[in-house]
C-alpha positions in Angstrom: -87.2 -27.9 61.5 -85.0 -30.7 60.1 -83.8 -30.8 56.6 -86.0 -32.9 54.2 -86.8 -33.1 50.6 -89.4 -30.4 51.1 -86.8 -28.1 52.6 -83.6 -28.7 50.6 -80.3 -27.1 51.4 -79.5 -23.8 49.7 -78.2 -24.2 46.2 -74.6 -23.2 45.2 -75.3 -19.7 43.9 -72.7 -17.6 42.2 -72.6 -15.2 45.1 -71.8 -17.9 47.6 -69.1 -19.3 45.4 -67.4 -16.0 44.9 -67.5 -15.2 48.6 -66.0 -18.6 49.3 -63.3 -18.2 46.7 -62.3 -14.8 48.1 -61.8 -16.4 51.5 -59.2 -18.7 50.1 -57.7 -16.5 47.5 -57.1 -12.8 46.9 -58.1 -10.2 44.4 -55.1 -10.9 42.3 -56.4 -9.3 39.1 -57.0 -5.7 38.6 -59.0 -4.1 35.8 -59.1 -6.1 32.6 -57.5 -3.2 30.7 -54.3 -3.4 32.6 -54.2 -6.8 34.1 -51.1 -7.9 32.1 -48.2 -5.7 31.1 -45.6 -6.3 28.4 -43.1 -7.4 31.0 -45.6 -9.9 32.5 -46.3 -11.3 29.0 -42.6 -11.6 28.3 -42.0 -13.3 31.6 -44.8 -15.7 31.0 -43.5 -16.4 27.5 -40.1 -17.1 28.9 -41.6 -19.5 31.5 -43.3 -21.4 28.7 -40.1 -21.6 26.7 -38.2 -22.9 29.7 -40.9 -25.5 30.5 -39.6 -29.1 30.6 -41.5 -30.4 27.6 -40.1 -27.7 25.3 -36.6 -28.1 26.7 -37.0 -31.9 26.2 -37.7 -31.5 22.5 -34.9 -29.1 22.1 -32.5 -31.5 23.7 -33.5 -34.2 21.3 -33.1 -31.9 18.3 -29.7 -30.8 19.6 -28.5 -34.4 19.6 -29.7 -35.1 16.0 -28.4 -31.7 14.8 -24.8 -32.0 16.1 -23.9 -35.4 17.6 -25.9 -37.7 15.4 -23.4 -37.7 12.6 -20.7 -39.2 14.7 -23.0 -41.5 16.7 -25.7 -42.5 14.0 -27.0 -45.6 15.8 -30.7 -44.6 16.3 -32.1 -44.3 12.8 -33.8 -40.9 12.8 -36.7 -41.7 10.5 -37.7 -44.7 12.6 -37.1 -43.0 15.9 -39.1 -39.8 15.0 -42.0 -41.9 13.7 -42.3 -43.9 16.9 -41.7 -40.9 19.1 -44.5 -38.9 17.4 -46.9 -41.7 17.5 -46.3 -42.4 21.2 -45.8 -38.8 22.4 -42.5 -40.0 24.0 -44.1 -42.6 26.2 -41.5 -45.4 26.5 -44.0 -48.2 26.8 -45.9 -47.2 23.7 -42.7 -46.3 21.8 -41.3 -49.8 22.4 -44.5 -51.3 21.0 -44.4 -49.2 17.9 -40.7 -50.0 17.3 -41.5 -53.7 17.7 -44.4 -53.4 15.2 -47.1 -54.2 17.8 -49.0 -50.9 17.9 -50.8 -48.7 15.4 -52.8 -49.1 12.3 -51.9 -51.5 9.5 -49.7 -49.1 7.6 -47.8 -48.2 10.7 -47.2 -51.8 11.7 -46.2 -52.6 8.2 -43.6 -49.8 8.2 -41.9 -51.0 11.4 -42.1 -54.7 10.3 -40.2 -53.8 7.1 -37.5 -52.0 9.2 -37.1 -55.1 11.4 -36.9 -57.4 8.4 -33.8 -55.6 7.2 -31.8 -56.6 10.3 -31.5 -60.4 9.6 -30.9 -61.6 13.2 -29.7 -65.0 14.2 -32.9 -66.1 15.9 -35.9 -64.2 14.4 -38.4 -66.0 16.7 -36.8 -64.6 20.0 -35.6 -61.3 18.5 -36.7 -58.2 20.3 -35.9 -54.8 19.0 -36.9 -52.6 22.0 -38.3 -52.7 25.5 -39.7 -49.8 27.6 -36.6 -49.9 29.8 -34.1 -49.6 26.9 -36.2 -46.8 25.4 -35.9 -44.9 28.7 -32.2 -45.3 28.8 -31.9 -44.3 25.1 -34.0 -41.1 25.6 -31.9 -40.2 28.7 -28.6 -40.6 26.9 -30.0 -38.5 24.0 -30.8 -35.7 26.6 -27.3 -36.1 28.0 -25.9 -35.4 24.5 -28.2 -32.5 23.9 -27.3 -30.9 27.2 -23.8 -30.2 25.9 -25.1 -28.2 22.9 -28.3 -26.5 23.9 -28.3 -22.8 24.6 -30.1 -22.3 27.9 -29.8 -20.0 31.0 -28.8 -23.0 33.2 -28.4 -20.8 36.2 -32.1 -20.0 36.2 -33.3 -23.6 35.7 -33.9 -26.1 38.5 -32.4 -29.5 37.8 -35.6 -31.0 39.0 -37.3 -30.2 35.7 -34.9 -32.6 34.0 -36.2 -35.5 36.0 -39.4 -35.8 33.9 -37.4 -36.3 30.6 -37.0 -39.8 29.2 -39.9 -41.5 31.0 -42.9 -39.2 31.0 -45.3 -38.9 28.1 -45.8 -35.5 26.4 -49.5 -36.1 25.7 -50.7 -33.9 28.5 -48.2 -31.2 27.7 -49.2 -31.3 24.0 -52.8 -30.5 25.1 -51.9 -27.7 27.5 -49.2 -26.0 25.3 -50.5 -25.2 21.8 -47.0 -24.2 20.7 -45.4 -27.5 21.6 -44.0 -29.6 18.7 -42.8 -29.1 15.2 -46.3 -28.9 13.6 -49.9 -29.5 14.4 -53.2 -29.4 12.4 -56.5 -27.9 13.3 -59.8 -29.9 12.9 -60.2 -28.4 9.4 -56.9 -29.9 8.3 -55.0 -26.6 8.1 -51.4 -27.1 9.4 -50.0 -24.7 11.9 -46.3 -24.7 12.7 -46.0 -24.7 16.4 -42.2 -24.3 16.4 -42.2 -20.8 15.1 -43.7 -17.6 16.6 -46.4 -18.0 19.2 -48.0 -21.0 17.6 -51.7 -21.5 17.8 -53.2 -18.7 19.9 -56.7 -20.2 20.3 -58.2 -23.6 20.2 -60.5 -24.2 17.3 -62.8 -26.7 19.0 -64.8 -26.7 22.2 -64.0 -29.7 24.5 -65.4 -30.8 27.8 -63.5 -31.0 31.0 -61.3 -27.9 30.4 -63.0 -25.4 32.8 -61.3 -23.8 35.7 -62.5 -24.8 39.2 -64.8 -21.8 39.7 -66.5 -22.1 36.3 -66.9 -25.8 36.9 -68.7 -25.2 40.2 -70.9 -22.6 38.6 -71.6 -24.7 35.6 -70.8 -21.9 33.2 -68.7 -21.8 30.0 -65.0 -21.2 30.7 -62.5 -19.8 28.2 -59.3 -20.7 30.2 -58.0 -23.1 27.5 -58.8 -20.6 24.8 -56.6 -17.8 26.2 -53.2 -17.0 24.6 -50.1 -18.6 26.1 -49.1 -16.9 29.3 -52.6 -15.8 30.4 -53.1 -16.6 34.1 -56.9 -16.6 34.3 -60.1 -17.0 32.3 -62.2 -13.9 31.5 -64.8 -14.5 34.2 -62.3 -14.8 37.0 -60.5 -11.7 35.9 -63.7 -9.7 35.9 -64.7 -11.0 39.3 -61.1 -10.5 40.6 -60.7 -14.0 42.0 -57.9 -16.5 41.7 -58.4 -18.8 38.8 -57.2 -22.4 39.5 -57.2 -25.5 37.4 -56.6 -28.3 39.9 -59.5 -30.4 38.7 -58.2 -30.3 35.1 -54.8 -31.5 36.1 -56.3 -34.2 38.3 -58.6 -35.5 35.6 -55.9 -35.7 33.0 -53.6 -37.6 35.3 -56.4 -40.0 36.2 -57.2 -40.6 32.5 -53.6 -41.2 31.7 -53.4 -43.8 34.4 -56.5 -45.5 33.3 -55.7 -45.5 29.6 -52.0 -44.9 28.7 -52.8 -45.5 25.0 -55.3 -42.6 25.1 -52.9 -40.4 23.2 -54.5 -41.5 20.0 -57.4 -39.2 20.8 -55.1 -36.1 20.8 -55.1 -33.7 17.8 -52.7 -34.3 15.0 -49.5 -33.2 16.7 -46.1 -33.8 15.2 -43.5 -33.4 17.9 -40.4 -34.1 15.7 -40.0 -33.3 12.0 -39.7 -35.9 9.4 -36.4 -36.7 7.9 -37.0 -34.7 4.8 -38.2 -31.8 6.9 -35.3 -31.8 9.3 -33.4 -28.6 9.7 -31.0 -27.6 12.5 -33.9 -25.9 14.3 -31.8 -25.2 17.4 -30.8 -21.6 17.2 -27.5 -21.2 15.3 -24.6 -20.1 17.5 -24.1 -16.7 15.8 -24.4 -14.9 19.2 -21.8 -17.3 20.5 -19.3 -16.0 17.9 -19.6 -12.6 19.5 -18.6 -13.8 23.0 -15.2 -13.5 24.5 -13.2 -16.6 25.4 -14.0 -16.1 29.1 -17.8 -16.0 28.3 -17.5 -19.1 26.1 -15.8 -21.1 28.8 -18.4 -19.9 31.4 -21.1 -21.4 29.2 -19.4 -24.8 29.5 -19.1 -24.4 33.3 -22.8 -23.5 33.8 -24.0 -26.5 31.8 -21.8 -29.0 33.7 -24.4 -29.7 36.4 -27.1 -30.5 33.9 -24.7 -32.7 31.8 -23.6 -34.6 34.9 -27.3 -35.0 36.0 -28.2 -36.8 32.7 -24.9 -38.8 32.6 -25.4 -40.1 36.2 -29.0 -40.9 35.5 -28.1 -42.8 32.4 -25.5 -44.9 34.3 -28.0 -45.5 37.1 -30.6 -46.7 34.6 -28.1 -49.0 32.9 -27.6 -50.8 36.3 -31.2 -50.5 37.3 -32.5 -52.2 34.2 -29.5 -54.5 33.9 -28.7 -53.6 30.3 -25.5 -55.6 30.5 -27.5 -58.8 30.4 -30.4 -57.5 28.3 -29.6 -58.5 24.7 -31.9 -56.3 22.5 -31.0 -53.9 19.7 -32.0 -50.8 21.7 -29.6 -51.8 24.5 -26.8 -51.9 21.9 -27.8 -48.5 20.6 -28.0 -46.9 24.1 -24.6 -48.4 25.2 -22.9 -47.2 22.0 -24.2 -43.7 22.6 -23.1 -43.8 26.2 -19.7 -45.1 25.2 -19.1 -42.2 22.8 -20.4 -39.7 25.4 -17.9 -41.0 28.1 -15.0 -41.5 25.7 -13.1 -38.4 26.9 -14.1 -38.0 30.5 -14.3 -41.7 31.6 -12.4 -43.9 29.1 -12.6 -46.9 31.4 -16.4 -46.8 31.5 -16.5 -46.0 27.8 -14.5 -49.1 26.9 -16.7 -51.3 29.1 -19.8 -49.9 27.6 -18.5 -50.6 24.1 -17.3 -54.1 25.0 -20.8 -55.0 26.3 -22.4 -53.6 23.1 -20.1 -55.8 21.0 -21.0 -58.9 23.0 -24.7 -58.2 22.5 -24.2 -57.6 18.8 -22.4 -60.9 18.4 -25.3 -62.7 20.1 -27.9 -60.9 18.0 -26.2 -61.2 14.6 -23.9 -63.8 13.1 -22.0 -61.3 10.9 -23.0 -58.7 8.3 -22.3 -58.4 4.6 -22.8 -55.4 2.3 -22.4 -55.6 -1.4 -20.9 -52.4 -2.8 -22.3 -53.2 -6.3 -25.5 -51.7 -5.0 -23.8 -48.3 -5.3 -23.2 -48.8 -9.0 -27.0 -49.4 -9.6 -29.7 -46.8 -10.2 -32.6 -46.5 -7.9 -34.1 -44.5 -5.0 -31.3 -43.2 -2.8 -32.6 -44.4 0.6 -33.7 -47.7 -0.8 -30.1 -48.4 -1.8 -28.6 -47.9 1.7 -31.5 -49.2 3.9 -29.7 -52.5 4.4 -26.9 -50.7 6.3 -27.5 -51.2 10.0 -26.1 -48.2 11.9 -25.6 -50.2 15.1 -23.4 -52.7 13.3 -21.6 -50.0 11.4 -20.8 -47.9 14.4 -19.8 -50.8 16.6 -17.5 -52.2 13.9 -15.8 -48.8 13.5 -14.8 -49.1 17.1 -12.0 -51.5 16.0 -9.8 -48.4 15.6 -8.0 -48.9 18.9 -4.4 -49.7 20.0 -5.8 -52.9 21.7 -7.0 -56.2 20.3 -9.9 -55.7 17.9 -13.2 -56.9 19.4 -14.4 -58.2 16.0 -12.8 -60.6 13.6 -11.6 -59.1 10.4 -14.3 -60.7 8.3 -17.3 -60.2 10.7 -18.4 -57.1 8.8 -17.7 -57.8 5.1 -18.0 -54.9 2.7 -17.0 -55.6 -0.9 -18.3 -57.3 -4.1 -20.3 -60.5 -4.4 -18.6 -62.6 -7.1 -21.7 -64.8 -7.7 -25.3 -65.0 -6.7 -25.6 -66.0 -3.0 -21.8 -66.3 -3.0 -19.4 -64.9 -0.4 -18.4 -61.3 -0.3 -14.9 -60.4 -1.6 -13.7 -57.7 0.7 -12.7 -54.5 -1.1 -9.1 -53.6 -0.2 -8.4 -50.0 0.9 -5.8 -49.6 -1.8 -8.6 -49.8 -4.4 -10.9 -47.4 -2.6 -10.0 -44.3 -4.6 -10.6 -46.0 -8.0 -14.0 -47.2 -6.8 -15.0 -43.7 -5.5 -14.3 -42.0 -8.8 -17.0 -44.2 -10.5 -19.9 -43.3 -8.2 -22.7 -41.0 -9.0 -23.2 -37.9 -6.8 -26.0 -39.5 -4.7 -24.0 -42.7 -4.1 -20.8 -40.7 -3.4 -22.7 -39.2 -0.5 -23.7 -42.6 0.8 -20.1 -43.9 0.4 -18.8 -41.2 2.9 -20.5 -43.3 5.6 -18.3 -46.2 4.8 -15.0 -44.4 5.2 -14.8 -45.1 8.9 -15.4 -48.8 8.0 -12.4 -48.6 5.7 -10.4 -47.1 8.6 -11.5 -50.0 10.8 -10.0 -52.3 8.2 -6.8 -50.3 8.4 -7.0 -50.7 12.2 -7.0 -54.5 11.8 -4.0 -54.3 9.5 -2.2 -52.1 11.9 -2.8 -54.5 14.8 -1.8 -57.6 12.8 1.3 -56.2 11.0 2.6 -53.5 13.3 1.5 -53.9 16.9 1.8 -57.7 17.2 5.3 -57.9 15.6 6.7 -55.0 17.7 5.4 -56.6 21.0 5.9 -60.3 20.4 9.1 -60.5 18.3 12.5 -60.4 19.8 14.3 -57.0 20.4 16.5 -56.0 18.6 15.0 -57.3 15.4 16.8 -58.9 12.5 17.3 -56.9 9.3 14.6 -59.0 7.4 12.1 -58.5 10.3 12.8 -54.8 10.3 12.3 -54.5 6.5 9.0 -56.4 6.8 7.9 -53.9 9.6 9.0 -50.9 7.5 7.0 -52.2 4.5 3.9 -52.7 6.7 4.1 -49.2 8.0 4.4 -47.7 4.6 1.3 -49.7 3.4 -0.7 -48.5 6.3 0.4 -44.9 5.7 -0.6 -45.2 2.1 -4.0 -46.6 3.0 -4.6 -43.8 5.4 -3.7 -41.2 2.8 -6.0 -43.0 0.3 -8.9 -42.6 2.7 -8.0 -38.9 3.1 -8.1 -38.4 -0.7 -11.3 -40.4 -1.0 -13.0 -38.1 1.4 -12.2 -35.1 -0.9 -13.2 -37.0 -4.1 -16.6 -38.2 -2.6 -17.6 -34.8 -1.2 -16.6 -33.0 -4.4 -18.9 -35.3 -6.4 -21.7 -35.1 -3.8 -21.6 -31.3 -3.4 -25.1 -30.7 -4.9 -26.7 -33.3 -2.6 -25.0 -32.6 0.8 -28.3 -32.0 2.6 -30.0 -35.2 1.4 -28.8 -37.2 4.4 -30.2 -35.0 7.0 -29.8 -34.9 9.9 -26.3 -36.0 9.1 -23.9 -33.2 8.3 -21.0 -33.9 5.9 -18.6 -31.4 7.5 -19.1 -33.1 10.9 -18.6 -36.4 9.1 -15.2 -35.1 7.8 -14.3 -34.2 11.4 -15.0 -37.8 12.3 -12.8 -39.1 9.5 -10.0 -36.8 10.3 -10.1 -37.7 14.0 -9.9 -41.4 13.3 -7.0 -40.7 10.9 -5.2 -38.8 13.6 -5.8 -41.7 16.1 -4.3 -44.3 13.7 -1.3 -42.1 12.8 -0.6 -41.5 16.5 -1.0 -45.2 17.4 1.7 -46.1 14.9 4.0 -43.2 16.0 3.8 -44.1 19.7 4.3 -47.8 19.1 7.2 -47.3 16.7 8.8 -44.8 19.2 8.6 -47.3 22.1 9.9 -50.2 20.0 12.7 -48.1 18.5 13.8 -46.8 21.9 14.1 -50.3 23.3 15.9 -51.6 20.2 18.4 -48.8 20.1 19.2 -49.1 23.8 20.0 -52.8 23.4 22.0 -52.3 20.2 24.1 -49.6 21.8 25.6 -52.2 24.2 26.5 -54.7 21.5 29.6 -54.7 19.4 29.6 -52.3 16.5 29.3 -53.6 13.0 28.1 -52.4 9.6 24.9 -54.4 9.8 24.0 -52.9 13.2 24.8 -49.4 12.0 22.5 -49.9 9.0 19.8 -51.3 11.3 20.1 -48.3 13.7 20.0 -45.9 10.8 16.8 -47.6 9.5 15.1 -47.5 12.9 15.8 -43.8 13.2 14.4 -43.2 9.7 11.3 -45.2 10.6 10.8 -43.1 13.7 11.3 -39.9 11.7 8.7 -40.9 9.1 6.1 -41.9 11.7 6.5 -38.5 13.5 6.4 -36.7 10.2 3.1 -38.3 9.1 1.5 -37.6 12.5 2.6 -34.0 12.3 1.2 -33.6 8.8 -2.3 -34.9 9.6 -2.3 -32.6 12.7 -1.5 -29.6 10.6 -4.3 -30.5 8.1 -6.8 -30.9 10.9 -5.8 -27.6 12.5 -6.4 -25.8 9.2 -9.8 -27.5 8.7 -11.0 -26.8 12.2 -9.9 -23.2 11.8 -12.1 -22.9 8.7 -15.0 -24.5 10.5 -15.1 -21.9 13.3 -17.5 -19.5 11.5 -20.0 -22.3 11.0 -20.6 -22.8 14.7 -20.0 -26.6 14.3 -16.8 -26.4 16.5 -18.5 -24.9 19.6 -21.1 -27.7 19.4 -18.8 -30.5 18.5 -18.8 -34.1 19.9 -16.1 -35.7 22.0 -14.1 -36.3 18.8 -13.5 -32.6 18.4 -11.8 -32.6 21.8 -8.9 -34.4 20.2 -7.9 -30.8 19.2 -6.1 -30.7 22.5 -3.9 -33.7 21.6 -3.4 -32.2 18.1 -2.3 -28.9 19.7 0.1 -30.9 21.9 1.8 -32.5 18.9 2.1 -29.1 17.1 3.4 -27.3 20.2 6.1 -29.9 20.9 7.2 -30.5 17.3 10.5 -28.9 16.2 10.1 -26.5 13.2 12.4 -26.6 10.3 15.2 -24.1 10.0 13.8 -20.8 8.9 17.1 -19.7 7.6 16.6 -22.1 4.7 13.1 -21.0 3.9 12.9 -17.3 4.9 16.4 -15.9 4.8 15.2 -12.3 5.0 14.1 -12.6 8.6 16.5 -11.9 11.4 16.6 -13.8 14.7 15.3 -10.8 16.5 12.2 -10.7 14.3 11.6 -14.4 15.0 11.8 -13.8 18.7 9.1 -11.1 18.5 6.7 -13.1 16.5 6.2 -15.8 19.1 3.2 -14.0 20.6 2.1 -12.0 17.5 -1.1 -14.0 17.0 -4.2 -12.4 18.6 -5.2 -15.2 20.9 -1.8 -15.3 22.6 -2.2 -11.5 23.1 -5.6 -12.0 24.7 -4.4 -14.7 27.0 -1.1 -13.0 28.0 -2.4 -9.4 28.1 -6.2 -9.2 28.0 -6.3 -5.5 28.9 -4.0 -4.5 26.1 -1.4 -2.8 28.4 2.0 -4.4 28.6 3.1 -5.2 32.2 6.1 -6.9 33.7 4.1 -9.8 35.1 1.1 -11.0 33.1 -0.8 -14.1 34.1 -1.9 -16.1 31.1 -5.4 -16.2 32.5 -5.4 -13.1 34.8 -8.0 -11.2 32.9 -9.2 -13.5 30.1 -10.0 -16.5 32.3 -10.4 -15.5 35.9 -12.4 -18.6 36.8 -9.5 -20.9 35.8 -6.6 -18.8 37.1 -4.0 -20.7 39.0 -2.1 -17.8 40.5 1.1 -18.4 38.5 2.5 -15.4 36.7 4.2 -15.4 33.3 7.1 -13.1 32.8 7.2 -11.1 29.6 10.7 -9.9 28.6 11.2 -6.3 27.7 12.0 -7.0 24.1 8.5 -8.6 23.7 6.5 -5.8 25.4 6.5 -3.7 22.3 5.2 -6.6 20.2 2.5 -7.3 22.7 1.4 -3.7 22.9 1.4 -3.0 19.2 -0.4 -6.2 18.0 -3.5 -5.6 16.1 -6.5 -8.0 15.9 -6.2 -10.5 13.1 -9.1 -9.9 10.7 -8.4 -12.1 7.7 -11.3 -14.3 6.7 -10.8 -17.9 5.8 -11.0 -18.8 2.2 -14.1 -20.5 0.7 -16.4 -18.7 3.2 -18.8 -15.9 2.3 -18.2 -12.7 4.2 -20.4 -11.6 7.1 -20.5 -9.0 9.9 -20.3 -11.0 13.1 -17.3 -10.1 15.2 -15.7 -11.2 18.5 -14.8 -8.9 21.3 -11.7 -8.5 23.3 -9.5 -8.5 20.2 -10.6 -11.9 19.0 -11.1 -13.0 15.4 -13.6 -11.2 13.2 -15.6 -14.1 11.8 -17.5 -14.3 8.6 -20.8 -16.1 8.7 -20.5 -19.5 7.0 -23.0 -22.1 5.9 -22.7 -25.3 7.9 -23.2 -27.2 4.6 -20.5 -25.4 2.6 -18.4 -28.2 1.2 -15.8 -25.7 -0.1 -14.6 -25.5 3.5 -13.3 -29.0 3.2 -12.3 -28.9 -0.4 -10.1 -25.9 0.1 -8.2 -27.6 3.0 -5.0 -29.0 1.7 -4.1 -32.7 1.8 -1.6 -33.8 4.4 1.1 -34.7 1.9 0.8 -31.4 0.0 1.6 -29.0 2.9 4.5 -26.6 2.9 7.4 -26.8 5.4 6.6 -26.6 9.1 8.4 -23.3 9.8 8.4 -21.4 13.1 5.7 -19.1 11.9 3.5 -22.0 10.7 3.9 -23.6 14.1 2.7 -20.5 16.0 -0.2 -19.9 13.6 -1.5 -23.5 13.6 -1.1 -23.9 17.3 -3.0 -20.6 17.8 -5.8 -22.0 15.6 -6.1 -25.1 17.9 -6.2 -22.9 21.0 -8.8 -20.8 19.4 -10.9 -23.9 18.6 -10.5 -25.1 22.2 -12.0 -21.8 23.4 -15.0 -22.5 21.2 -15.2 -26.1 22.4 -15.4 -24.7 25.9 -18.9 -23.6 25.1 -20.1 -27.2 25.2 -17.7 -28.9 27.6 -16.3 -27.7 31.0 -12.7 -27.3 32.1 -11.2 -26.4 28.6 -9.4 -23.5 30.3 -7.0 -26.0 31.9 -6.2 -27.6 28.5 -5.6 -24.1 26.9 -3.3 -23.2 29.7 -1.2 -26.3 29.2 -0.7 -25.6 25.5 0.2 -22.0 26.2 2.7 -23.1 28.9 4.2 -25.6 26.5 4.7 -23.0 23.8 6.3 -20.6 26.3 8.6 -23.2 27.7 9.8 -24.3 24.2 10.3 -20.9 22.8 
């Protein structure tokens, strides 16, 4: 009999559905009492923690926790607000940043931020596009990949491909623990960043049933289960496989139909507000317990992920033609990429910075900042909101040995003499007097301008030192030499003024050091010290090259009293330039050594990698005669103290047993071993075998219990906001003599810091080996 409306087909009964499901699946679930063990729950929890949305947010947090201070181009408050509203969708995020999306209050907030920029052509001015947002998010992930603590060997690089261009709206629905905070329908906030987050959803919604319950048209509790549960209650009881293919398909379809549908999501805050920001990424206290080999292995395992993001960033720059896309976000992305490539690809870094400068010149006609604002009273952030981080960071790039990309008066910081009048640029020589007048809050803000002052010194250095030594005739006349000598002394005095101003400002601002979160003042001090070192070294190298050429020409001329006086003056200028460079290197070595317990060194930016160049200067410098300073020591004792510091002992003899042939990296760094053996003389074996681990704690740091293995330093736990770490570091002109013991100790501190930097960057073992070889060759 044919089928008709009087004889319908059999209905989809539960029994038929269960039989059909069992044909395609398996009885994967046992009794409900023992369907999940503790190991399964722990594994499921680990899988959730290693899901790409959670790693994505951690990468963003790592950038703002550690790298943002030295590359502060994306303003955190504006970035976090747009990211939270758009759930990381680049198209929506660009609309929010341009003030084209959201309610009236949200649009008003972003319009006020845009009004502070004062572009050349406001009618055609564009702050962000979806393409530049994608590049920016990818570069942020590239920065965060250097600092995040992840088991990279267990992670497939494919999971990183979603970051930067995919919305987190669907992930926020499926993962109740995703984000910094979320609120339930009753308005009670629940912090999803701590613990297990929200265990159960508080409101019933449609379209969240598994495939079996949807076919049976019964209530499903799959979305109400704790994180890590594989099936709903009904599927576990029936012992059938629980799938959610329909849920995933429906969400993808809805997102394609309505990309702005993220407004219907619950109140989810993915990133914290500025005043709520803390360094949420786990502190590297476990890292301090690792040996140097284990630290360097962390940098090696993360290399593939870092290269993935860097290569993707470069690909997107060319794909979206950011070189010709003149918007503010392209400037920000190129500046961050330039800083990221500064050490590994200096050619690409310079090109990226040059393009950012060109865009900035097209967007703005110059920038002025009146320092008298700092002398007024008012809300802290209202006083400094006129400062554009993009302009500030790009202008600071004038600290190079090449021609400055900006004119000297393009970024004018000083005092306005009259209303709507020009800015009178504040000279660096008057910086210290101005800093002493500031309140604690304004002192903290003024720290941000120290690199601007160093950029002014960079202009002076180029105009008064580099240009005369390259364009004037060689050998110089006596008046030209005296003019050059005076210019060098003025630049050295200005650099020392900035160094003193850093101490004065942070001493005044000590009670408010956390007000500028996510910026960290100790990391800001690293940035200032690094730029100081670069300027001192530029002068030293240029003077050495110029002096060598001048002396070689003068040696072939007829002798005279004037020429002898000129040669003597040139040698004195060379000596002073080398002495100033050595002093700042010693100060930085002491400061970085005190920073080791805070964990800021192992997660430092590319500027901290200048520690290798600082160690080179220290290892090659000639110490003063110890007979004048320490007459009680004998030459034999000096010979035995060359490897008396603990890190040399670990590198030369990691097992603790003295042997005739010990490779510098035979046991400590097998991954970077080169096969060359280092001979240890018989008179040094006793010193190597009897050396005890060094356990003195740095001053100004509270004591703790963390300790390093393999004979390394016992560290005291230190607060990453403890300003005393900087204030107890001596100024460069107040240091004692550079004796042999001081050279060994300070070089050892740099090697120790390089080992910690190897946690974030690969191939630090090669640099450590070069410093050790230099010390052995010289001594």
